[in-house]
C-alpha positions in Angstrom: 71.9 -13.9 -169.8 75.0 -12.2 -171.0 73.1 -9.0 -171.8 71.5 -9.1 -168.4 74.9 -9.3 -166.7 76.2 -6.4 -168.8 73.2 -4.3 -167.8 73.6 -5.0 -164.1 77.3 -4.2 -164.3 76.6 -1.0 -166.1 73.9 -0.1 -163.6 76.3 -0.9 -160.7 78.9 1.5 -162.1 76.3 4.2 -162.7 74.8 3.8 -159.2 78.3 4.1 -157.6 79.0 7.2 -159.7 75.8 8.8 -158.6 76.2 7.8 -155.0 79.7 9.3 -154.8 78.3 12.6 -156.1 75.5 12.4 -153.6 78.0 11.8 -150.7 79.9 14.9 -151.8 76.8 17.0 -151.7 75.9 15.6 -148.3 79.4 16.5 -147.0 79.0 20.1 -148.0 75.4 20.2 -146.7 76.6 18.9 -143.3 79.3 21.5 -143.2 76.8 24.2 -144.0 74.4 23.2 -141.2 77.2 22.8 -138.7 78.3 26.4 -139.6 74.7 27.5 -138.9 75.2 26.1 -135.4 78.6 27.7 -135.2 77.0 31.2 -135.2 74.7 30.4 -132.4 75.5 31.4 -128.8 76.6 27.9 -127.9 79.6 27.6 -130.3 82.8 29.5 -131.0 82.6 30.1 -134.7 86.2 29.4 -136.0 86.8 26.1 -134.2 83.4 24.9 -135.3 84.1 25.9 -138.9 87.4 24.1 -138.8 85.7 21.0 -137.5 83.1 21.2 -140.3 85.7 21.6 -142.9 87.8 18.7 -141.5 84.9 16.3 -141.3 83.8 17.3 -144.8 87.3 16.5 -146.1 87.1 13.1 -144.5 83.7 12.3 -146.0 84.8 13.5 -149.4 87.8 11.2 -149.1 85.4 8.3 -148.4 83.4 9.3 -151.5 86.5 8.8 -153.6 86.5 5.1 -152.6 82.9 4.8 -153.8 83.8 6.7 -157.0 86.5 4.1 -157.8 83.8 1.4 -157.7 82.2 3.2 -160.6 85.1 2.1 -162.8 85.5 5.3 -164.6 81.8 5.9 -165.3 81.2 9.4 -166.9 78.1 11.6 -167.2 78.3 11.2 -171.0 77.5 7.5 -170.6 74.0 8.3 -169.4 73.2 8.8 -173.1 74.5 5.4 -174.0 73.2 1.8 -173.5 70.0 0.3 -174.7 66.9 2.4 -175.5 65.3 1.3 -172.2 68.4 2.4 -170.3 68.5 5.8 -172.0 64.8 6.2 -171.3 65.3 5.4 -167.6 68.2 7.8 -167.4 66.2 10.6 -169.0 63.4 10.0 -166.5 66.1 10.1 -163.7 67.5 13.4 -164.9 64.1 15.1 -165.4 62.9 13.7 -162.0 66.0 15.1 -160.3 65.4 18.5 -161.8 61.8 18.5 -160.6 62.8 17.5 -157.1 65.2 20.4 -157.1 62.5 22.8 -158.3 60.1 21.4 -155.6 62.7 21.9 -152.9 63.3 25.5 -153.9 59.5 26.1 -154.0 59.1 24.6 -150.5 61.9 26.8 -149.2 60.3 29.9 -150.8 56.9 29.0 -149.3 58.4 28.4 -145.9 60.4 31.6 -145.8 57.4 33.6 -147.1 55.1 32.1 -144.5 57.6 33.0 -141.7 57.7 36.6 -142.9 53.9 36.8 -143.2 53.6 35.5 -139.7 56.3 37.9 -138.5 58.3 34.9 -137.2 61.7 35.5 -138.9 63.2 33.5 -136.1 61.6 30.3 -137.6 63.2 30.7 -141.0 66.0 28.3 -140.5 63.9 25.5 -139.0 61.4 26.0 -141.9 64.2 25.7 -144.4 65.5 22.6 -142.7 62.0 21.1 -142.8 61.8 21.7 -146.6 65.2 20.3 -147.2 64.4 17.2 -145.2 61.1 16.7 -147.1 63.0 16.7 -150.4 64.9 13.6 -149.4 61.6 11.7 -149.3 61.3 12.6 -153.0 64.8 11.5 -153.8 64.5 8.1 -152.1 62.3 6.5 -154.8 64.0 8.4 -157.6 67.5 7.0 -156.7 66.2 3.8 -155.1 67.9 4.8 -151.8 65.8 3.7 -148.8 68.2 5.4 -146.5 66.9 8.8 -147.7 63.6 8.0 -146.1 65.3 7.9 -142.7 67.2 11.0 -143.5 63.9 12.8 -144.3 62.1 11.6 -141.2 64.9 12.4 -138.8 65.5 15.8 -140.5 61.8 16.7 -140.2 61.8 15.7 -136.6 64.8 17.9 -135.8 63.2 20.8 -137.6 60.0 20.5 -135.7 61.8 20.2 -132.4 63.8 23.2 -133.4 60.6 25.2 -134.0 59.5 24.4 -130.5 62.8 25.3 -128.8 63.8 28.6 -127.2 65.4 31.0 -129.7 68.7 31.0 -127.7 69.4 27.3 -128.4 67.4 26.9 -131.6 70.2 27.3 -134.1 72.6 25.3 -132.0 70.2 22.3 -132.0 69.1 22.8 -135.5 72.5 23.3 -137.1 74.3 20.5 -135.2 71.4 18.1 -135.6 71.0 18.7 -139.4 74.7 18.6 -139.8 74.8 15.2 -138.0 72.0 13.9 -140.2 73.7 14.9 -143.4 77.1 13.5 -142.4 75.6 10.4 -140.8 73.8 9.7 -144.1 77.0 10.1 -146.1 79.0 7.9 -143.8 76.3 5.1 -143.9 76.2 5.5 -147.7 80.0 5.1 -148.0 80.1 2.1 -145.7 77.1 0.4 -147.2 77.7 1.3 -150.9 77.7 -2.2 -152.2 74.6 -3.3 -150.3 72.7 -0.1 -151.4 73.7 -0.8 -155.0 72.4 -4.4 -154.7 69.1 -3.2 -153.2 68.7 -0.6 -155.9 69.4 -3.1 -158.7 66.8 -5.5 -157.2 64.3 -2.7 -157.4 65.0 -2.6 -161.2 64.0 -6.2 -161.7 
């Protein structure tokens, strides 16, 4: 019973550490997509860029609160624990690398297809679609159900963007994807304990 409690405490710390890192990445991703919108005809670039940076700082500040719940967990601790825990962490690291490779491959295929079809105007929606798909791969890997919603909504925005007129495509795509990234990060911050509990139940 004691060992089980220790394992759950360790997993909770590790989960919070990983979630905080994920929130930081989402903050920068949201800023990136919002800046894509900033260079469309509908936005003035500099105010939009300042908004993107400001919101990213707020989100990163929220991630620090999640990070504190990790109680000082460090990357080096992934190599510690029981043999089963080390094996699970190795699978997690390898899986994350493969998801990254898959995402880059999907982006490459999407961009290449756009050039082959002579539709360079669809490159950004195609990239957004590939990025959104990769969240569906991350969801089971990190036991984060919220990433399924991120994937579905992101794919929907991408497909809508493909169908829109070029004049408003980047405005819709950038602001929409930015909102999805930031929205996911805010939900993750506010629901960190519940997400950790759900993930730990998935381990059982």
